[in-house]
C-alpha positions in Angstrom: 153.3 -111.4 77.0 152.7 -114.8 75.3 148.9 -114.3 75.0 149.5 -110.7 73.7 151.9 -112.1 71.1 149.3 -114.6 69.9 146.6 -112.0 69.7 148.9 -109.6 67.7 149.9 -112.3 65.3 146.3 -113.4 64.8 145.3 -109.8 64.1 148.1 -109.4 61.6 147.3 -112.8 59.9 143.7 -111.8 59.5 144.4 -108.1 58.7 141.7 -107.6 56.1 138.8 -108.9 58.2 140.2 -107.1 61.2 140.4 -103.8 59.4 136.9 -104.1 57.9 135.4 -105.1 61.3 137.3 -102.4 63.2 136.1 -99.7 60.7 132.5 -100.9 61.0 132.8 -100.6 64.8 134.4 -97.1 64.4 131.5 -95.9 62.3 129.0 -97.4 64.7 130.7 -95.9 67.7 131.1 -92.5 66.0 127.5 -92.5 65.0 126.3 -93.4 68.5 128.4 -90.7 70.1 127.5 -88.1 67.5 123.7 -88.7 67.9 124.0 -88.4 71.6 126.2 -85.3 71.7 124.2 -83.4 69.0 121.0 -84.2 70.9 122.5 -83.0 74.2 124.2 -79.9 72.7 121.2 -78.9 70.7 118.8 -79.1 73.6 121.1 -77.3 75.9 122.0 -74.6 73.4 118.5 -73.8 72.1 117.0 -73.7 75.6 119.7 -71.4 76.9 120.1 -69.0 73.9 117.8 -66.1 74.2 120.0 -63.3 72.8 119.8 -61.6 76.2 116.0 -61.3 76.4 113.4 -62.8 78.7 110.3 -62.6 76.6 108.8 -61.7 73.2 105.7 -59.7 72.6 104.0 -60.2 69.2 100.7 -60.7 67.4 98.2 -63.3 68.6 99.3 -66.8 67.8 101.7 -69.5 68.8 104.4 -68.7 71.5 106.8 -71.1 69.8 106.3 -69.5 66.4 106.9 -66.1 67.9 110.1 -67.2 69.7 111.5 -69.0 66.6 110.8 -65.9 64.5 112.0 -63.2 66.8 114.9 -64.9 68.6 116.1 -67.6 66.2 115.0 -65.9 62.9 113.2 -69.0 61.7 109.6 -69.4 60.8 107.4 -66.6 59.5 106.1 -63.7 61.6 102.6 -64.3 63.1 101.8 -60.7 62.2 102.4 -57.1 63.1 101.5 -55.0 66.2 100.9 -51.2 66.3 103.6 -48.9 67.5 101.4 -48.0 70.4 101.7 -51.6 71.8 105.5 -51.2 71.7 105.3 -47.9 73.5 103.1 -49.3 76.1 105.3 -52.2 77.1 108.4 -50.0 76.8 107.1 -47.7 79.5 105.7 -50.5 81.7 107.3 -50.4 85.1 108.0 -54.2 85.1 110.0 -53.9 81.9 113.7 -53.1 82.0 114.3 -52.8 78.2 112.1 -53.3 75.1 113.6 -53.5 71.6 111.3 -53.6 68.6 112.1 -55.5 65.4 110.6 -55.6 62.0 111.0 -58.4 59.5 109.9 -59.3 56.0 112.9 -58.9 53.7 116.0 -60.8 52.9 119.4 -60.5 51.2 120.1 -63.5 49.0 118.4 -65.8 51.5 119.7 -64.2 54.7 117.1 -62.4 56.8 117.1 -58.6 57.0 115.9 -57.5 60.4 115.1 -53.9 61.3 115.9 -52.8 64.8 117.4 -50.0 66.9 121.0 -49.2 67.8 120.2 -50.1 71.4 120.1 -53.8 70.4 123.9 -53.6 70.1 124.7 -51.1 72.9 122.3 -52.0 75.7 121.8 -55.8 75.4 124.0 -58.4 76.9 123.5 -61.6 74.9 125.4 -63.4 77.7 126.6 -62.2 81.1 129.1 -59.4 80.4 129.0 -59.8 76.6 127.5 -57.2 74.3 127.2 -57.5 70.5 130.5 -56.0 69.5 131.7 -55.1 66.0 134.8 -56.6 64.5 134.8 -53.9 61.8 133.2 -50.4 61.3 130.5 -48.9 63.4 126.8 -49.2 64.2 124.3 -47.9 61.7 122.7 -44.5 61.9 119.0 -45.1 62.8 117.9 -42.5 60.2 120.2 -43.6 57.4 120.1 -46.5 54.9 122.9 -48.4 56.6 123.5 -51.9 57.8 125.4 -54.0 60.3 126.0 -57.6 59.0 126.3 -60.6 61.3 129.6 -62.4 61.1 128.3 -65.6 59.5 126.1 -63.8 57.0 128.9 -61.4 56.1 131.2 -64.3 55.4 128.7 -66.2 53.2 127.5 -63.1 51.4 131.0 -61.8 50.9 130.2 -58.3 52.3 132.6 -55.9 54.0 132.4 -52.4 55.4 131.8 -49.9 52.6 129.9 -52.4 50.4 126.4 -51.7 49.2 123.4 -54.0 48.6 119.7 -54.0 47.6 117.3 -55.8 49.8 114.8 -58.4 48.4 111.2 -58.5 49.5 110.0 -61.5 51.4 111.7 -64.2 53.5 112.5 -66.3 50.5 115.1 -65.0 48.0 113.7 -64.2 44.6 115.8 -62.0 42.4 112.6 -60.5 40.8 111.6 -59.0 44.1 114.5 -56.6 44.6 113.9 -53.3 46.4 115.1 -50.0 44.9 116.8 -48.8 48.1 120.5 -49.1 48.4 122.0 -49.8 51.8 125.6 -49.2 52.9 127.4 -51.7 55.1 128.8 -49.7 58.1 129.8 -52.6 60.4 130.4 -56.3 60.8 129.5 -58.0 64.0 132.1 -60.0 65.9 131.1 -63.7 66.1 128.7 -64.3 69.0 127.6 -67.9 68.3 124.0 -66.7 68.5 121.3 -66.3 65.8 122.4 -62.7 65.4 125.4 -63.9 63.4 123.3 -64.9 60.4 121.2 -61.7 60.2 121.5 -58.5 58.2 120.6 -55.7 60.6 119.3 -52.3 59.4 117.5 -49.4 61.1 113.8 -50.4 61.8 112.6 -47.2 60.1 114.4 -48.2 57.0 112.6 -51.5 56.8 109.2 -50.1 57.8 109.3 -47.5 55.0 110.9 -49.5 52.3 109.3 -49.3 48.9 106.7 -52.0 48.3 105.7 -52.2 51.9 102.2 -51.2 53.1 102.4 -47.4 53.9 99.6 -47.9 56.3 101.8 -50.1 58.4 104.8 -47.8 58.3 105.1 -47.7 62.1 104.1 -51.3 62.9 106.6 -53.7 64.4 106.8 -57.5 64.0 107.7 -58.2 67.6 109.2 -56.6 70.7 112.1 -58.2 72.5 111.7 -57.7 76.2 114.0 -57.7 79.2 112.2 -57.9 82.6 113.1 -56.5 86.0 112.1 -59.7 87.7 110.7 -63.2 87.0 107.5 -62.3 88.7 107.0 -59.5 86.2 107.0 -62.1 83.4 104.2 -64.0 85.0 102.2 -60.8 85.6 102.5 -59.8 81.9 101.7 -63.4 80.8 98.4 -63.1 82.6 97.7 -59.7 81.3 98.4 -60.4 77.6 97.6 -64.2 77.3 94.8 -64.8 79.7 93.1 -61.4 80.2 93.8 -60.1 76.7 93.0 -61.7 73.3 94.9 -59.6 70.8 98.6 -60.1 71.5 100.8 -63.0 72.7 103.5 -62.7 75.4 106.0 -65.5 75.0 107.6 -66.1 78.4 109.9 -67.7 79.5 111.8 -68.4 76.3 113.8 -71.3 77.6 110.6 -73.2 78.7 109.0 -72.6 75.3 112.0 -74.0 73.5 112.0 -77.0 75.9 108.4 -77.7 74.7 109.8 -77.9 71.1 112.3 -80.6 72.1 109.6 -82.5 74.0 107.5 -82.5 70.8 110.3 -83.8 68.7 111.6 -86.2 71.4 110.4 -89.2 69.4 112.8 -88.3 66.6 115.7 -88.3 69.0 114.6 -91.7 70.3 114.5 -93.1 66.7 118.0 -91.8 65.9 119.3 -93.2 69.2 117.7 -96.6 68.5 119.2 -96.7 65.0 122.6 -95.9 66.5 122.2 -98.7 69.0 121.2 -101.2 66.3 124.2 -100.2 64.1 126.4 -100.7 67.2 125.0 -104.2 67.9 125.3 -105.2 64.2 128.9 -104.0 64.1 129.8 -105.8 67.3 128.2 -108.9 65.8 130.6 -108.5 62.9 133.4 -109.3 65.4 131.7 -112.6 66.2 131.3 -113.4 62.5 134.8 -112.5 61.6 136.5 -114.5 64.3 134.0 -117.4 64.1 134.4 -117.8 60.3 138.2 -117.9 60.8 138.0 -120.7 63.3 138.2 -123.4 60.6 141.6 -122.2 59.6 142.7 -121.8 63.2 141.8 -125.3 64.4 145.2 -126.8 63.5 147.1 -123.8 65.1 145.0 -124.2 68.2 145.7 -127.9 68.4 149.4 -127.3 68.0 149.3 -124.7 70.8 147.4 -127.2 73.0 150.1 -129.9 72.2 152.8 -127.5 73.2 151.1 -127.0 76.6 148.7 -124.2 76.2 145.6 -124.7 78.4 142.0 -124.5 77.3 141.5 -121.4 79.5 144.6 -119.7 77.9 143.2 -120.2 74.4 139.7 -119.1 75.5 141.2 -115.9 76.9 143.2 -115.3 73.8 140.1 -115.4 71.5 138.2 -113.1 73.9 141.2 -110.7 74.1 141.4 -110.7 70.3 137.7 -109.6 70.1 138.4 -107.0 72.7 141.4 -105.7 70.8 139.3 -105.3 67.6 136.7 -103.4 69.6 139.4 -101.2 71.1 141.0 -100.4 67.8 137.6 -99.6 66.3 136.6 -97.3 69.1 139.9 -95.5 68.9 139.1 -94.7 65.3 135.5 -93.9 66.3 136.6 -90.6 67.8 137.8 -89.5 64.3 134.4 -90.6 62.8 132.7 -88.7 65.6 134.7 -85.5 65.0 133.8 -85.7 61.3 130.1 -86.3 61.8 129.6 -83.7 64.5 131.6 -81.1 62.7 129.4 -81.5 59.6 126.3 -81.3 61.6 127.5 -78.2 63.5 128.1 -76.5 60.1 124.5 -77.2 59.1 123.1 -76.1 62.4 125.1 -72.8 62.3 124.0 -72.2 58.7 120.3 -72.6 59.6 120.2 -71.0 63.0 123.5 -69.1 63.6 124.1 -71.1 66.8 127.4 -73.0 67.0 127.3 -76.2 69.1 130.5 -77.2 71.0 131.8 -80.0 68.8 134.4 -81.2 71.2 132.8 -80.5 74.5 133.0 -83.4 76.9 130.0 -85.6 77.3 129.6 -88.8 79.5 128.8 -90.7 76.2 132.5 -90.3 75.3 133.3 -92.6 78.2 130.4 -95.1 78.4 130.0 -95.6 74.6 133.6 -96.8 74.0 133.5 -99.0 77.2 130.2 -100.4 76.2 131.2 -101.1 72.6 134.4 -102.8 73.8 132.5 -104.9 76.3 130.0 -105.8 73.6 132.8 -106.9 71.3 134.3 -109.0 74.1 131.0 -110.6 74.6 130.7 -111.4 70.9 134.1 -113.2 71.2 132.7 -115.7 73.8 131.2 -118.0 71.2 134.3 -118.5 69.0 136.3 -118.7 72.2 134.1 -121.5 73.4 134.7 -123.2 70.1 138.4 -122.9 70.6 138.1 -124.2 74.1 136.4 -127.4 72.8 138.9 -128.0 70.0 140.0 -131.7 69.9 143.8 -131.9 69.7 144.1 -135.4 68.3 141.5 -134.9 65.6 143.0 -131.6 64.3 146.7 -132.8 64.5 145.9 -135.8 62.2 147.4 -135.6 58.7 145.1 -133.8 56.3 145.9 -136.0 53.3 
């Protein structure tokens, strides 16, 4: 209890430096945990989210570009494919379900994707989960109607019964407004998938929209494919990618997204290195704060020694003080972590429609605090050694 009292009084006596040092540790710890969790969550989420499909068939080009465009609604379409290619794969015995999509328009920056009602009724984006509607009904495939993803509806301020005019292209330009008027018939319930940030309309409505090439009125941008078995995917991969030279069959989606994270793995390493460096610098701040205060503590230490406190007792008190500062900092670090990850999650959802689990447990939430506290304790060893070697007689002598 005596050593705890000494540490508490020391922290209170040097409250300003303690607070500043603890806050720097909190920021460092929060940054370290945030970088780690966002990296883990992003990789896990983007390699597992496939909106219920096994593969994507599209124009000849990059598999990654095709997946990003058709599944995550990022990137530009690599091109169109004739309706006959969609009909062929739809009837293929290895294919369970094939849903065509058409892209090329937007609504104030949110992508408009043409598809079929089966996308909502026949597809499980996760086991046992279909794209359900929180309001209204699915569009009529022959009408100028729309179903809005939950995130897009909230940002666009649209509700059932509202109308809108699409804009040509993937980038919003108010000069490129189409003449057609679409009526909102439904709002999707949140699914935490890229579908949440999309404006969905009948594929025929997008194909025949004014300003589009009438010669390509039956073309599709890609076909989302569900397979009957994994072996079917490898068979179609050989047929389209190795034996053919006109189309691209992107399979499996998870492996293709893993390649993306492998390509940008260096960026994760840089962020992690920066987080580690910030953590080390912040822990070193504990050393500096305590060491710089040792000059004013020498007389107090000498008095404690004269009253019977042993060298080891004082050594332990200084190390415990450094540990306490680290513990206070890491307790606050969880608040910093929550703020950083929540902000990052909003950005990721706005760009991809995918919501990462902000407060999902990760091992970093255990080893990062313990590691930071241990590092702070280690940084307390030097000033503790200085306290250990304090000369009693010299520091009890009159100062004037």
